[in-house]
C-alpha positions in Angstrom: 24.6 -66.6 1.8 22.2 -63.7 2.5 20.2 -64.8 5.5 22.8 -67.3 6.6 24.3 -66.7 10.1 27.8 -65.7 9.1 29.1 -66.1 12.7 28.8 -69.9 12.0 30.4 -69.9 8.6 34.1 -70.2 7.7 35.8 -69.8 4.3 38.6 -72.0 3.2 40.8 -71.0 0.3 43.1 -73.5 -1.5 45.5 -72.5 -4.2 43.9 -73.3 -7.6 40.8 -74.8 -6.0 38.8 -71.6 -5.3 36.8 -70.9 -2.2 35.0 -73.5 -0.1 32.3 -72.6 2.4 31.5 -74.7 5.4 28.4 -73.9 7.4 28.3 -74.3 11.2 32.0 -74.3 11.4 33.7 -73.8 14.8 35.5 -70.6 13.5 34.1 -67.4 15.1 33.6 -65.8 11.7 34.6 -65.9 8.1 38.3 -65.6 7.3 38.9 -62.5 5.3 35.4 -61.1 5.7 35.1 -57.7 4.1 33.5 -54.5 5.5 30.8 -55.0 3.0 29.9 -58.4 4.5 29.6 -56.7 7.9 27.3 -54.0 6.5 25.1 -56.7 4.8 24.9 -58.6 8.0 24.0 -55.4 10.0 21.2 -54.5 7.6 17.7 -55.4 8.9 15.8 -57.9 6.8 12.9 -55.5 6.6 15.0 -52.9 4.7 14.0 -52.4 1.1 17.2 -52.9 -0.8 15.5 -52.0 -4.1 14.5 -48.6 -2.7 18.1 -48.1 -1.5 19.4 -48.9 -5.0 17.0 -46.4 -6.5 18.1 -43.7 -4.1 21.8 -44.4 -5.0 21.0 -44.3 -8.7 19.1 -41.1 -8.2 22.0 -39.6 -6.4 24.4 -40.7 -9.2 22.1 -39.1 -11.9 22.1 -35.8 -10.0 25.9 -35.8 -9.5 26.6 -36.8 -13.1 24.1 -34.2 -14.4 25.8 -31.5 -12.4 29.2 -32.7 -13.4 28.5 -33.1 -17.1 26.3 -30.1 -17.8 27.6 -27.5 -15.3 30.9 -27.1 -16.9 32.8 -24.0 -15.8 33.6 -21.7 -18.7 34.3 -18.1 -19.7 31.1 -16.1 -20.6 30.9 -12.4 -21.0 34.5 -11.9 -19.8 34.1 -13.8 -16.5 34.3 -17.3 -15.3 30.8 -18.8 -14.9 29.3 -22.2 -14.0 25.6 -22.5 -15.0 23.2 -24.7 -13.1 20.8 -26.3 -15.6 19.0 -28.4 -13.0 16.2 -25.9 -12.5 15.7 -25.6 -16.3 15.2 -29.4 -17.0 11.5 -30.4 -16.6 10.9 -33.5 -14.6 14.5 -33.9 -13.3 13.3 -33.7 -9.7 11.0 -36.6 -10.3 14.0 -38.8 -9.5 14.8 -37.2 -6.2 15.2 -33.9 -4.4 17.9 -32.6 -2.1 15.9 -33.1 1.1 15.3 -36.8 0.2 19.1 -37.4 0.1 19.2 -36.7 3.9 17.3 -39.9 4.5 20.3 -41.9 3.3 22.5 -41.1 6.3 22.3 -41.1 10.0 23.9 -37.7 10.8 22.1 -34.9 12.6 21.9 -31.7 10.6 20.9 -28.1 10.8 19.4 -26.1 7.9 19.3 -22.3 8.4 16.8 -20.4 6.3 16.7 -16.6 5.8 13.1 -15.3 5.5 14.0 -12.6 2.9 16.5 -14.6 0.9 16.6 -13.3 -2.6 18.0 -16.5 -4.0 15.5 -18.9 -2.6 11.7 -18.3 -2.5 10.1 -18.4 0.9 7.5 -21.0 -0.2 10.3 -23.3 -1.4 12.2 -23.0 1.9 9.0 -23.7 3.9 8.2 -26.7 1.6 11.7 -28.1 2.1 11.5 -27.5 5.9 8.1 -29.3 6.1 9.4 -32.2 3.9 12.5 -32.6 6.2 10.3 -32.5 9.3 8.2 -35.3 7.8 11.2 -37.4 6.7 12.9 -37.2 10.1 9.8 -37.0 12.4 10.8 -40.0 14.5 14.6 -39.5 14.4 15.3 -36.0 15.9 18.1 -35.6 13.4 16.8 -32.5 11.6 16.7 -29.0 13.0 15.6 -26.0 10.9 15.7 -22.4 11.9 14.2 -19.3 10.1 15.7 -15.9 10.7 14.9 -12.5 9.2 17.1 -11.0 6.6 18.5 -11.4 3.1 20.9 -14.2 2.0 23.8 -14.3 4.4 25.7 -16.3 7.0 26.0 -13.7 9.7 27.5 -13.9 13.2 24.2 -15.0 14.8 23.9 -17.9 12.3 27.5 -18.9 12.8 27.0 -19.0 16.6 23.9 -21.2 16.1 25.9 -23.5 13.8 28.8 -23.8 16.2 26.4 -24.5 19.1 24.6 -27.2 17.0 27.9 -28.8 16.0 29.2 -28.8 19.6 26.1 -30.9 20.6 25.9 -33.0 17.5 29.5 -34.0 17.4 
C-alpha cells in the first residue's frame, strides 16, 4: 500500500469476511482512513524513515532514563530529584537536546545568559552553533545571548513575548 495512490483506493468491509481493497475505485478516498494514513501519504518519499525511527527511539530512551533514574526522594531532610544524565558516559551518543528540535516544525527561541553559573559558556555556544547548523535553511531557530547570571528577567520576558507574538 505504501506508494499506492490512496486517492484511487477504496476499502470494503464485510462482516466476517475481513477487509477488501480495490484499486482505482471511483470513491474519492478510503472509507475510514485514519490520520496515520494521511500522515504516511503526506510524507515525502525521500524521507529516511529509519532515521526517524532512530530519533524516536533515542527520545524514548532519554525520557525513560529520566523517568526511571531521576526518582524524587528525600535526601538530607529535603525533597530532591537527581539528574544522572550527566554522569552516564556515552548516553549522549544516542542524541542530544538540540537534535530533538529537528523532529518538529515549530519556531523556537533559546535565551542564553553569558554568566550563567549552571551552564558553561562553551556548552551554550556549542548548542547555539549546533542549532544554527540544524536549522540553517528553515529560519525556525533564534538564539540570543545576554549578560548576567542564571535568570529570566523582565528584558528576557519581553523578548520571549515579542517572539511568541510573531511566531504564533
